[in-house]
C-alpha positions, 0 to 999 in steps of 0.5 A: 807074580801076583797081579795084586802087585802089578803096579810095582812088579818092576820094583820087586823080586820073588824070593824064597820065604824064610821064617828066620828072615821075617823074625830078624826083620821084626826084631830090627823093627822092635829095636828101632821103635825102642831106640825112637822112644829113647831119642830126644831129637825130632829128626832122629825120631823120624828116621828111627820110626821110618826104619822101624816101619820099613823093617815091618813092611819088609817083613810083610814082603819076606813073609809073602816071598818078595823083596824090593829091588835096590834103587832110589825107590826101594823104600817107596816100593816096600811101603807100597807093597804093604799097602797093597798086601794089607788093604785093611791097614790102608790109613796106617800105611798111608801115614807111613808113606807120609812119614817116608816123605817127611824123612826124605826131607829131613 
């Protein structure tokens, strides 16, 4: 496994890269974003946007041949993976991490 992800190696597994998995996850992300746009309750918007972000980050992982191990921290590991894999989007992914924490409070 890449040393780029050394800090989360215990939270991720290598898997075969499957384009269909990536496309499915991106489709789920788009669906969740559309659902959030049609929602009026703030708590539900937060949850749906979080799911969209999580599906997008999971697609990033899948495209690179990884997935988060199941556990109470798998959402954290998924977003952290994206932060490490896409440093040029650090500010955006930092906001995604803040949303993850807010969603946990909701």
